[in-house]
C-alpha positions as CSV (number, residue, x, y, z in Angstrom):
1,M,57.8,91.4,47.0
2,F,59.0,92.9,50.3
3,L,61.8,95.4,49.6
4,G,64.6,95.9,52.2
5,P,67.2,98.7,52.4
6,Q,68.4,100.1,49.1
7,N,65.3,98.5,47.4
8,K,66.7,95.0,47.7
9,E,64.3,92.2,47.1
10,T,64.8,90.9,50.7
11,G,61.5,89.1,51.0
12,R,59.4,88.2,54.0
13,V,56.8,85.6,55.0
14,Y,53.8,86.5,57.1
15,V,52.4,83.7,59.3
16,Y,48.7,83.5,60.1
17,L,46.9,81.0,62.3
18,V,43.6,79.5,61.2
19,G,41.0,79.6,63.9
20,Q,38.4,81.9,65.4
21,P,38.5,84.5,63.9
22,L,39.3,82.9,60.6
23,L,42.9,84.2,60.4
24,T,45.1,85.5,63.2
25,F,48.4,87.1,62.5
26,Q,51.2,85.3,64.4
27,G,54.4,86.9,63.1
28,T,56.9,87.1,60.2
29,L,59.8,85.0,58.9
30,Q,62.8,86.6,57.3
31,P,66.5,85.8,56.8
32,E,69.2,87.1,59.2
33,P,70.8,89.3,58.2
34,A,68.6,90.9,55.6
35,Q,70.0,90.5,52.0
36,D,68.9,90.5,48.4
37,A,67.3,87.0,48.7
38,R,63.7,87.1,47.5
39,F,62.9,85.1,50.6
40,G,59.5,83.4,50.3
41,F,59.6,83.1,46.6
42,A,58.6,79.4,47.1
43,M,57.1,77.7,50.1
44,G,56.0,74.2,50.9
45,A,54.3,72.4,53.8
46,L,56.3,69.5,55.1
47,P,55.3,66.5,57.2
48,D,56.6,66.2,60.8
49,L,60.4,66.0,60.1
50,N,61.6,66.2,63.8
51,Q,58.9,63.9,65.2
52,D,57.5,66.4,67.5
53,G,53.9,66.0,66.3
54,F,53.7,69.3,64.3
55,A,54.1,69.9,60.6
56,D,57.1,71.9,59.3
57,V,57.6,74.5,56.7
58,A,60.2,75.0,53.9
59,V,60.9,78.5,52.5
60,G,63.0,79.1,49.4
61,A,65.3,82.1,48.9
62,P,66.6,81.8,45.3
63,L,68.6,85.1,45.2
64,E,70.8,84.5,48.2
65,D,74.5,84.2,47.9
66,G,74.7,86.0,44.6
67,H,71.7,84.3,43.0
68,R,73.0,80.8,44.0
69,G,70.0,80.3,46.4
70,A,69.1,78.7,49.7
71,L,66.4,76.7,51.4
72,Y,65.2,77.4,55.0
73,L,63.4,74.7,57.2
74,Y,61.2,75.9,60.0
75,H,59.7,73.6,62.7
76,G,56.1,74.0,63.6
77,T,54.7,74.4,67.1
78,Q,51.4,74.3,68.8
79,N,51.1,78.0,68.3
80,G,52.4,78.3,64.7
81,V,55.9,78.3,63.4
82,R,59.2,78.9,65.3
83,P,60.7,82.3,64.2
84,R,64.2,80.9,63.8
85,P,65.1,78.4,61.1
86,A,66.0,74.9,62.2
87,Q,68.3,74.4,59.2
88,R,69.6,76.4,56.3
89,I,70.6,74.5,53.1
90,A,72.7,76.7,50.8
91,A,73.4,75.9,47.2
92,V,77.0,76.7,47.6
93,S,77.3,73.6,49.8
94,M,76.1,71.4,47.0
95,P,78.6,69.5,44.8
96,Q,76.8,70.8,41.7
97,A,77.0,74.4,40.6
98,L,73.4,75.6,41.0
99,S,71.6,78.9,40.4
100,Y,68.3,80.1,41.8
101,F,68.2,77.1,44.2
102,G,64.9,77.3,46.1
103,R,62.7,78.7,43.3
104,S,60.3,75.8,44.0
105,V,59.7,73.4,46.9
106,D,57.7,70.2,47.4
107,G,57.8,67.8,50.3
108,R,55.0,65.4,50.1
109,L,56.4,62.2,48.6
110,D,58.9,59.4,49.6
111,L,61.0,59.2,46.5
112,D,63.8,56.8,47.7
113,G,61.6,54.2,49.3
114,D,62.8,54.4,52.9
115,D,59.3,55.4,54.2
116,L,60.6,58.9,55.0
117,V,59.3,62.0,53.3
118,D,61.8,63.6,50.9
119,V,62.0,67.3,49.8
120,A,62.4,68.3,46.2
121,V,63.9,71.7,45.6
122,G,64.0,73.3,42.2
123,A,66.8,75.4,40.7
124,Q,67.5,76.9,37.3
125,G,67.8,73.9,34.9
126,A,68.0,71.4,37.8
127,A,66.1,69.8,40.7
128,V,67.6,68.5,43.9
129,L,66.2,65.7,46.1
130,L,66.9,66.2,49.9
131,S,66.3,63.0,51.9
132,S,65.2,63.3,55.5
133,Q,67.0,61.4,58.2
134,P,65.7,59.5,61.1
135,I,65.8,61.2,64.5
136,V,67.0,59.5,67.7
137,H,66.9,60.6,71.3
138,L,69.8,59.9,73.7
139,A,69.4,59.7,77.5
140,P,72.9,59.5,79.0
141,S,73.7,58.6,82.5
142,L,77.0,58.6,84.5
143,D,77.4,56.7,87.8
144,V,80.7,56.8,89.8
145,S,81.8,54.0,92.1
146,P,82.5,54.7,94.9
147,P,80.2,57.7,95.0
148,A,82.7,59.8,97.1
149,I,86.5,60.1,97.1
150,S,88.1,59.0,100.4
151,V,90.7,61.5,101.6
152,V,92.2,59.1,104.2
153,Q,92.2,55.7,102.5
154,R,94.3,55.0,99.4
155,D,93.4,51.8,97.7
156,C,95.7,51.7,94.7
157,R,99.0,53.0,93.3
158,R,99.3,55.2,90.2
159,R,102.5,56.7,88.9
160,G,104.4,55.3,91.9
161,Q,102.2,57.1,94.4
162,E,99.3,56.1,96.6
163,A,95.9,57.1,95.1
164,A,92.2,56.7,95.4
165,C,90.9,54.7,92.4
166,L,87.3,55.1,91.0
167,S,85.3,53.9,88.0
168,A,82.5,55.6,86.1
169,A,79.8,53.8,84.2
170,L,78.8,55.9,81.1
171,C,75.5,54.6,79.7
172,F,73.3,55.7,76.8
173,Q,69.6,54.8,76.4
174,V,68.5,55.3,72.7
175,T,64.9,55.9,71.6
176,S,63.3,57.0,68.4
177,R,59.8,57.9,67.1
178,T,60.9,57.7,63.4
179,R,59.2,54.9,61.6
180,G,60.1,53.2,58.4
181,R,62.9,51.0,57.1
182,W,66.2,52.4,58.4
183,D,69.3,51.0,60.2
184,R,68.7,51.3,63.9
185,R,72.4,50.7,64.7
186,F,74.7,53.6,64.6
187,H,77.9,54.9,66.2
188,L,78.6,57.6,68.7
189,R,81.9,59.3,69.4
190,F,82.6,60.7,72.9
191,T,85.5,62.2,74.9
192,A,85.8,62.8,78.7
193,S,87.7,65.2,80.9
194,L,88.4,65.6,84.6
195,D,88.4,69.1,86.3
196,E,88.3,70.9,82.9
197,W,89.3,74.5,83.1
198,T,90.8,74.0,86.5
199,A,94.4,74.9,87.3
200,G,96.3,72.0,88.8
201,A,95.4,68.4,88.1
202,R,93.7,66.6,91.0
203,A,92.5,63.6,89.0
204,A,93.6,61.7,85.9
205,F,92.3,58.8,83.8
206,D,94.2,55.5,84.1
207,G,96.8,55.4,81.3
208,S,96.0,59.0,80.3
209,G,95.8,62.5,81.7
210,Q,93.0,64.8,82.5
211,R,91.5,64.4,79.1
212,L,90.5,61.0,77.6
213,S,91.2,60.5,73.9
214,P,88.1,60.2,71.7
215,R,86.4,56.8,71.7
216,R,83.7,55.2,69.4
217,L,80.7,53.4,70.8
218,R,78.1,51.4,68.9
219,L,74.5,52.1,69.9
220,T,71.1,50.5,69.0
221,V,67.7,52.0,69.2
222,G,65.8,50.6,72.1
223,N,68.9,49.3,74.0
224,V,71.1,50.7,76.8
225,T,74.9,50.7,76.0
226,C,77.5,51.3,78.7
227,E,81.2,52.0,78.8
228,Q,83.5,51.9,81.9
229,L,85.9,54.9,82.6
230,H,88.6,54.3,85.1
231,F,90.3,57.3,86.8
232,H,92.2,58.0,90.0
233,V,92.7,61.0,92.4
234,L,96.2,61.8,93.7
235,D,97.2,63.7,96.8
236,T,95.8,67.2,96.6
237,S,95.3,70.1,98.9
238,D,91.9,71.1,97.5
239,Y,89.2,68.9,99.2
240,L,86.4,71.4,99.3
241,R,85.5,71.4,95.6
242,P,84.3,68.1,94.1
243,V,86.1,66.6,91.1
244,A,84.1,67.3,87.9
245,L,83.8,64.5,85.3
246,T,82.5,65.8,82.0
247,V,81.6,63.7,78.9
248,T,80.8,65.2,75.6
249,F,79.4,63.2,72.7
250,A,78.1,63.4,69.1
251,L,76.7,60.9,66.5
252,D,79.4,59.6,64.2
253,N,78.1,59.5,60.6
254,T,81.5,59.7,58.9
255,T,81.4,56.2,57.4
256,K,77.8,56.1,56.3
257,P,74.7,58.3,56.7
258,G,72.8,57.8,59.9
259,P,70.3,59.3,62.2
260,V,70.5,62.7,63.8
261,L,69.9,63.8,67.4
262,D,66.7,65.5,68.1
263,E,66.8,69.0,69.5
264,G,66.0,67.9,73.0
265,S,68.9,65.4,73.3
266,P,71.9,66.6,75.4
267,T,75.4,66.5,73.9
268,S,77.2,66.4,77.2
269,I,76.8,65.1,80.8
270,R,78.6,66.2,83.9
271,K,79.1,64.5,87.2
272,L,80.5,66.1,90.4
273,V,82.3,63.6,92.6
274,P,82.6,64.9,96.2
275,F,85.3,64.0,98.7
276,S,84.4,61.9,101.7
277,K,85.8,63.6,104.8
278,D,84.8,60.9,107.4
279,C,83.1,63.4,109.6
280,G,79.8,61.8,110.4
281,P,76.5,61.7,108.5
282,D,76.6,65.4,107.7
283,N,80.1,65.1,106.1
284,E,81.0,68.4,107.7
285,C,84.1,68.4,109.9
286,I,84.0,70.6,113.1
287,T,87.5,70.6,114.6
288,D,89.2,72.1,117.6
289,L,92.9,72.8,117.1
290,V,94.9,73.6,120.3
291,L,98.4,75.1,120.1
292,L,100.9,75.6,122.9
293,A,104.4,77.1,122.8
294,N,107.3,77.4,125.3
295,M,110.7,79.1,125.0
296,D,113.8,77.9,126.8
297,I,114.9,81.4,128.0
298,R,113.1,83.8,130.4
299,G,113.5,87.5,130.5
300,S,111.4,90.4,131.7
301,R,111.7,94.1,131.1
302,E,113.2,94.6,134.6
303,D,115.5,91.6,134.4
304,P,116.2,90.8,130.7
305,F,118.0,87.7,129.6
306,L,121.6,88.3,128.7
307,V,122.8,86.9,125.4
308,R,126.4,86.1,125.9
309,G,129.0,85.1,123.3
310,G,128.9,81.4,124.3
311,R,125.2,81.1,123.7
312,R,123.6,82.5,120.6
313,K,120.6,80.1,120.1
314,V,117.1,79.9,121.5
315,L,114.8,76.9,121.4
316,V,111.0,76.9,121.1
317,S,108.8,73.9,121.7
318,A,105.3,74.0,120.1
319,T,102.6,71.3,120.5
320,L,99.6,71.1,118.1
321,E,96.6,68.9,119.1
322,N,93.3,68.2,117.4
323,R,90.6,67.6,120.0
324,M,87.6,67.1,117.7
325,E,86.8,65.9,114.2
326,N,89.3,65.7,111.3
327,A,91.1,68.9,110.3
328,Y,91.8,69.1,106.6
329,N,94.5,71.2,105.0
330,T,96.0,72.0,108.4
331,S,98.6,74.6,108.3
332,L,100.9,76.2,110.8
333,R,101.9,79.8,110.3
334,L,105.1,80.9,112.0
335,S,106.3,84.5,112.4
336,F,109.3,85.7,114.4
337,S,111.1,88.9,115.2
338,R,113.8,90.4,113.1
339,N,116.5,89.6,115.6
340,L,116.1,85.9,115.1
341,H,117.0,83.5,112.3
342,L,115.3,80.1,111.9
343,A,118.0,77.4,112.0
344,S,115.8,74.3,112.0
345,F,112.2,73.2,112.2
346,T,112.0,69.6,113.4
347,P,108.7,67.6,113.9
348,Q,108.9,65.1,116.8
349,R,106.5,62.2,116.6
350,D,106.8,58.4,116.7
351,R,104.9,58.0,113.4
352,P,106.1,60.1,110.5
353,V,103.8,63.0,109.6
354,K,104.2,64.9,106.4
355,V,105.3,68.5,107.0
356,E,106.1,70.9,104.2
357,C,107.2,74.5,104.7
358,A,107.5,77.5,102.5
359,A,108.9,81.0,103.3
360,P,106.5,83.7,102.1
361,A,108.6,86.3,103.9
362,P,112.1,86.5,105.4
363,H,110.8,86.2,109.0
364,A,107.8,83.9,108.3
365,R,107.1,80.3,107.5
366,L,103.9,78.5,106.3
367,C,103.9,74.8,106.9
368,G,101.3,72.2,105.9
369,V,100.9,69.6,108.7
370,G,99.7,66.1,108.2
371,H,98.5,66.7,104.7
372,P,95.8,66.0,103.7
373,V,94.2,65.4,107.1
374,F,95.2,66.0,110.7
375,P,93.0,63.3,112.3
376,T,90.9,63.3,115.4
377,G,93.1,63.1,118.6
378,A,96.3,63.7,116.8
379,K,99.1,65.4,118.7
380,M,102.3,66.6,117.4
381,T,105.3,68.5,118.8
382,F,107.7,70.8,116.8
383,L,111.1,71.8,117.9
384,L,112.2,75.2,116.5
385,E,115.8,76.3,116.8
386,F,116.6,80.0,116.3
387,E,119.9,81.9,116.1
388,F,120.2,85.5,117.3
389,S,120.8,87.9,114.5
390,C,124.2,89.8,114.4
391,S,122.8,92.8,112.5
392,S,119.4,93.4,114.1
393,L,119.5,93.9,117.9
394,L,116.0,94.3,119.5
395,S,115.0,94.4,123.1
396,Q,112.6,91.5,122.7
397,V,112.5,88.1,121.0
398,L,109.0,87.1,119.8
399,V,107.8,83.9,118.2
400,R,104.1,83.6,117.1
401,L,102.4,80.4,115.8
402,T,98.9,80.1,114.4
403,A,97.2,76.9,113.4
404,T,94.4,76.9,110.8
405,S,92.5,74.4,108.6
406,S,89.8,74.2,106.0
407,S,87.5,72.5,108.5
408,R,85.0,74.5,110.4
409,E,85.9,75.5,114.0
410,G,83.7,77.3,116.4
411,S,84.4,80.9,117.5
412,G,84.6,79.8,121.1
413,T,87.7,77.6,120.4
414,L,89.6,79.8,118.1
415,R,91.4,81.6,120.9
416,D,93.8,78.7,121.5
417,N,94.7,78.4,117.8
418,T,97.5,81.0,118.4
419,A,100.4,80.7,120.8
420,E,103.2,83.2,121.5
421,A,106.6,82.9,123.2
422,S,108.6,86.0,124.0
423,A,111.4,87.2,126.3
424,Y,113.2,90.5,126.9
425,V,116.9,90.3,126.1
426,Q,120.1,92.3,126.3
427,Y,123.3,91.6,124.4
428,E,126.9,91.3,125.6
429,P,129.2,92.5,122.8
430,H,132.8,91.4,122.5
431,L,134.6,94.7,122.6
432,L,138.2,95.5,123.3
433,F,138.7,99.0,124.9
434,S,142.3,100.2,125.2
435,S,144.3,103.4,125.7
436,E,147.8,104.2,124.5
437,S,149.9,107.3,125.3
438,T,153.0,108.7,123.7
439,L,154.4,109.9,127.1
440,H,154.7,107.7,130.1
441,R,157.5,109.4,132.1
442,Y,158.5,113.0,132.3
443,E,161.3,114.7,134.3
444,V,160.7,118.3,135.5
445,H,164.0,120.2,135.5
446,P,164.7,123.1,137.9
447,Y,164.8,126.7,136.9
448,G,167.7,127.8,134.8
449,T,168.4,124.4,133.3
450,L,165.8,124.5,130.5
451,P,163.9,127.3,128.8
452,V,160.9,128.6,130.8
453,G,157.5,127.7,129.4
454,P,155.0,124.8,129.1
455,G,156.2,121.3,128.9
456,P,155.7,118.8,126.0
457,E,152.4,118.0,124.3
458,F,151.6,114.3,124.3
459,K,148.8,112.2,122.8
460,T,146.6,109.6,124.4
461,T,144.7,107.4,121.9
462,L,141.5,105.6,123.0
463,R,140.6,102.7,120.8
464,V,137.4,100.5,120.7
465,Q,137.5,97.3,118.6
466,N,134.5,95.1,117.8
467,L,135.7,91.5,118.0
468,G,132.2,90.0,118.0
469,C,129.5,89.5,115.4
470,Y,127.1,92.2,116.6
471,V,126.8,95.5,114.8
472,V,126.7,97.8,117.7
473,S,125.8,101.5,118.1
474,G,125.1,103.9,120.9
475,L,128.5,103.5,122.6
476,I,129.8,106.4,124.7
477,I,133.5,107.0,125.8
478,S,133.9,109.1,128.9
479,A,137.5,110.4,129.5
480,F,138.3,111.8,133.0
481,L,141.5,113.8,132.7
482,P,143.1,115.2,135.9
483,A,143.9,118.8,135.2
484,V,143.5,121.3,138.0
485,A,144.9,121.3,141.5
486,H,144.3,123.7,144.4
487,G,143.8,127.3,143.6
488,G,142.9,126.6,139.9
489,N,146.4,125.7,139.0
490,Y,146.6,123.6,135.9
491,F,149.2,120.9,135.8
492,L,147.8,119.2,132.6
493,S,145.4,120.7,130.1
494,L,143.5,119.4,127.0
495,S,144.5,121.1,123.8
496,Q,142.7,119.1,121.1
497,V,140.4,116.2,120.5
498,I,140.9,114.2,117.3
499,T,138.0,111.9,116.4
500,N,137.2,109.2,113.8
501,N,133.5,108.2,113.5
502,A,132.7,109.9,116.7
503,S,131.3,113.2,118.0
504,C,132.9,114.6,121.2
505,I,132.2,117.4,123.6
506,V,134.3,118.8,126.4
507,Q,132.2,119.2,129.6
508,N,132.8,121.2,132.8
509,L,135.4,120.4,135.3
510,T,134.5,117.8,137.9
511,E,134.7,118.4,141.7
512,P,136.6,115.8,143.7
513,P,135.2,114.3,146.9
514,G,137.6,116.4,149.0
515,P,139.6,119.6,148.4
516,P,142.0,119.5,145.5
517,V,145.6,118.8,146.3
518,H,147.9,121.8,147.2
519,P,151.2,122.0,145.3
520,E,153.1,122.1,148.6
521,D,151.4,118.9,149.7
522,L,152.2,117.0,146.6
523,Q,155.0,115.2,148.3
524,H,152.4,113.4,150.4
525,S,150.4,112.2,147.4
526,S,151.7,109.5,145.1
527,R,148.8,109.8,142.6
528,L,146.8,112.6,141.0
529,N,143.4,111.4,139.9
530,G,139.7,112.2,140.1
531,S,139.7,111.9,143.9
532,N,142.1,114.8,144.6
533,T,142.0,116.9,141.5
534,R,139.5,118.5,139.2
535,C,139.2,116.6,136.0
536,Q,138.4,117.7,132.5
537,V,135.7,115.5,131.1
538,V,135.4,114.5,127.4
539,R,132.4,112.5,126.2
540,C,132.4,111.0,122.8
541,H,129.3,109.3,121.1
542,L,130.5,106.6,118.7
543,G,128.9,105.8,115.4
544,W,128.0,102.4,114.0
545,L,130.6,99.8,114.7
546,A,130.5,96.8,112.4
547,K,132.0,93.4,113.0
548,G,135.8,93.6,112.9
549,A,135.7,97.5,112.8
550,E,137.3,99.9,115.3
551,V,137.0,103.5,116.2
552,S,139.6,105.8,117.9
553,V,139.7,109.1,119.7
554,G,142.9,111.1,120.2
555,L,143.4,113.4,123.1
556,L,146.2,116.0,123.0
557,R,147.3,117.3,126.3
558,L,150.0,119.8,127.5
559,V,152.2,119.5,130.6
560,H,152.5,122.6,132.7
561,N,156.1,122.8,133.9
562,E,155.4,125.8,136.1
563,F,153.2,123.9,138.4
564,F,155.6,121.0,138.9
565,R,158.6,123.3,139.4
566,K,156.9,125.0,142.2
567,A,155.6,121.9,143.8
568,K,157.5,119.9,146.4
569,F,157.7,116.2,145.4
570,K,160.0,113.6,144.1
571,S,157.6,111.5,142.0
572,V,153.9,111.6,141.3
573,T,151.7,109.6,138.9
574,V,148.9,111.2,137.0
575,V,146.1,108.6,136.5
576,S,143.6,109.3,133.7
577,T,140.5,107.1,133.7
578,F,138.5,106.2,130.6
579,E,135.0,104.5,130.7
580,L,133.2,102.8,127.8
581,G,129.4,102.8,128.3
582,A,126.1,102.6,126.3
583,E,123.3,105.0,125.9
584,E,120.3,104.9,128.3
585,G,117.8,102.3,127.2
586,S,120.4,100.5,125.1
587,V,120.1,96.7,124.5
588,L,123.9,96.4,125.1
589,Q,125.4,95.3,128.4
590,L,129.1,95.7,128.7
591,T,131.4,93.5,130.8
592,E,133.6,95.2,133.5
593,A,136.7,94.1,131.6
594,S,135.7,96.0,128.5
595,R,134.4,99.1,130.3
596,W,137.4,100.6,132.0
597,S,140.9,101.7,130.9
598,E,143.7,103.8,132.5
599,S,146.6,105.9,131.3
600,L,149.6,106.6,133.7
601,L,152.0,109.5,133.5
602,E,154.9,109.5,136.0
603,V,156.3,113.0,136.7
604,I,159.8,113.1,138.4
605,Q,161.3,116.3,139.8
606,T,165.1,116.7,139.8
607,R,167.0,119.0,142.3
608,P,170.5,120.9,141.8
609,I,173.4,119.5,143.9
610,L,175.7,122.2,145.6
611,I,179.5,121.4,145.6
612,S,181.8,123.0,148.3
613,L,184.8,125.2,147.2
614,W,187.3,123.4,149.5
615,I,186.1,120.1,148.0
616,L,186.8,121.5,144.5
617,I,190.3,122.8,145.5
618,G,191.2,119.5,147.1
619,S,190.0,117.6,144.1
620,V,192.2,119.7,141.8
621,L,195.3,119.3,144.0
622,G,194.8,115.7,144.4
623,G,194.6,115.3,140.7
624,L,197.8,117.2,140.1
625,L,199.7,115.1,142.7
626,L,198.4,112.0,141.1
627,L,199.6,113.2,137.7
628,A,203.1,114.0,139.0
629,L,203.4,110.6,140.6
630,L,202.5,108.9,137.4
631,V,205.1,110.9,135.4
632,F,207.9,110.1,138.0
633,C,207.1,106.4,137.7
634,L,207.3,106.5,133.9
635,W,210.6,108.3,134.0
636,K,212.1,105.7,136.3
637,L,211.0,103.1,133.9
638,G,212.8,104.8,131.1
639,F,209.7,105.7,129.3
640,F,211.1,109.1,128.4
641,A,214.7,107.8,127.2
642,R,215.4,108.1,123.5
643,K,216.2,105.0,121.6
644,K,219.0,104.9,118.9
645,I,218.5,103.4,115.5
646,P,221.1,100.8,114.3
647,E,222.7,103.1,111.6
648,E,223.6,105.7,114.3
649,E,225.2,103.0,116.5
650,K,227.3,101.8,113.6
651,R,228.4,105.4,112.8
652,E,229.5,106.0,116.4
653,E,231.5,102.8,116.5
654,K,233.4,103.8,113.3
655,L,234.2,107.2,114.8
656,E,235.5,105.6,117.9
657,Q,237.8,103.4,115.9
């Protein structure tokens, strides 16, 4: 006995072929995995069980499964015995409790009278009769009608939708080489599936889904039995891969014992049903998509288009045409610059064409056009309406469209599959630029009437309000403040700059076109501005200005009384000019009404009036004479006479009596 690991009685069978020389070693037979089995304790030659023309072998292993035992069946070949067992019959699978099953084997007699050889297997205190079964061979076939799925034509309705309906004829041809008296009618159970292991259902059985419920079919040896399977294909985007129809089957011996399939019989059949693309005999579509696009605005780098408040939309017209064979799964990819928002995407055609769009990114769209097929000679126009963004201001608007399909297109015609429409733009923001001063009129008093020193300090507030929707930046306020006259004499001076969301710098004094005004010539000038004085210049760079926000700059200035007291004039107006502009290269273009503002300060000089001494004496004497005349008139009228009360009058009358 062959001993395995740990001196277990594993057992082994050595196979020799009879020939020239007399015996030739072919190989060994042993159980897998090796165990305490005593494999080969009993062996028996069997007739041809599987009907392949070669005798078979039975090998007993009585110690397997804890001395319960097992029997191994090996099929013979032209060159000896197959190394792997065709069947293992274990004692634990028997209804009786057996021990040492396989201690003896015999397979030469037909004990049940069915003309089939039976195998007798000995066990401890028992013998088991194993009946052999007839073997049948199945030749399945699967024919689909129509042989291809039409993408364009829909000949039925399923689930309320148009679909392409097909039928498959599943047939089984049954043959057998087993002789004897046995029932040549038996049953087969099968199931079918469509596009198994594929995500997304493209096809379904009528009255069911992708998988057909198990069915039972009665077969007869020597005959061909068929079953019709009806299924349909709905609208799908995958037309490159064929639809797979798979049928799996097995013999049904649940009600009574029956034949078994031979080892060469298949247990499944698969049919690939392609899609018919109506593209000629080769069924390969070669297309030529042509795409054109036009924008309703024009603007170059030198002459950009101005986006005003009344117009904040731009239209793009795109035309897609197919000049060759059918284009399947045609898609239109749209991308546009960040300063645009897509408001609408409208196909324009007499016959309705299915267009479905998705947004893979905020400024991109992917649209399926004419799904599933954009046919030969088809032409379609799309109207795209965009709105200008309020938050992203770019110097150029750009719209790019690209047409693709799953059909093949030559490299020479791919250039016209992409179209672009663009224009350079500038934006006109709605800004309110204003100035407000705390001092509009100032009187200069002569020497001796007021304390000597500088005049009052006043504040001029510059304010920029964003009344539009654009978020603007890069604005610059330039303040031109008249300050210095002839000889470097200051009549106004900047004392402080108060900012909010702005950074300001004070630049050098400007030079007027002519000589600065002389204090003695001030009576000939009604205005002091940048044309006749040197100005202090303040430039402020403003920060981001959102919609509805405002920014202010305060300028504190001081009036120099000394200059105006020395000058000869009656009234003069100091004109301060303020300009609102944008940085160089900015996309903003301001209107004239929002660019300029002025602040006026009227300065008036008062003079002392000299009164003559004689006029003063005459005025005093005249006043005294007028007072004396008034007193005389009142005396004549009795104004100064004393009135007596009634008690005094009665007392005087009594005294007189």
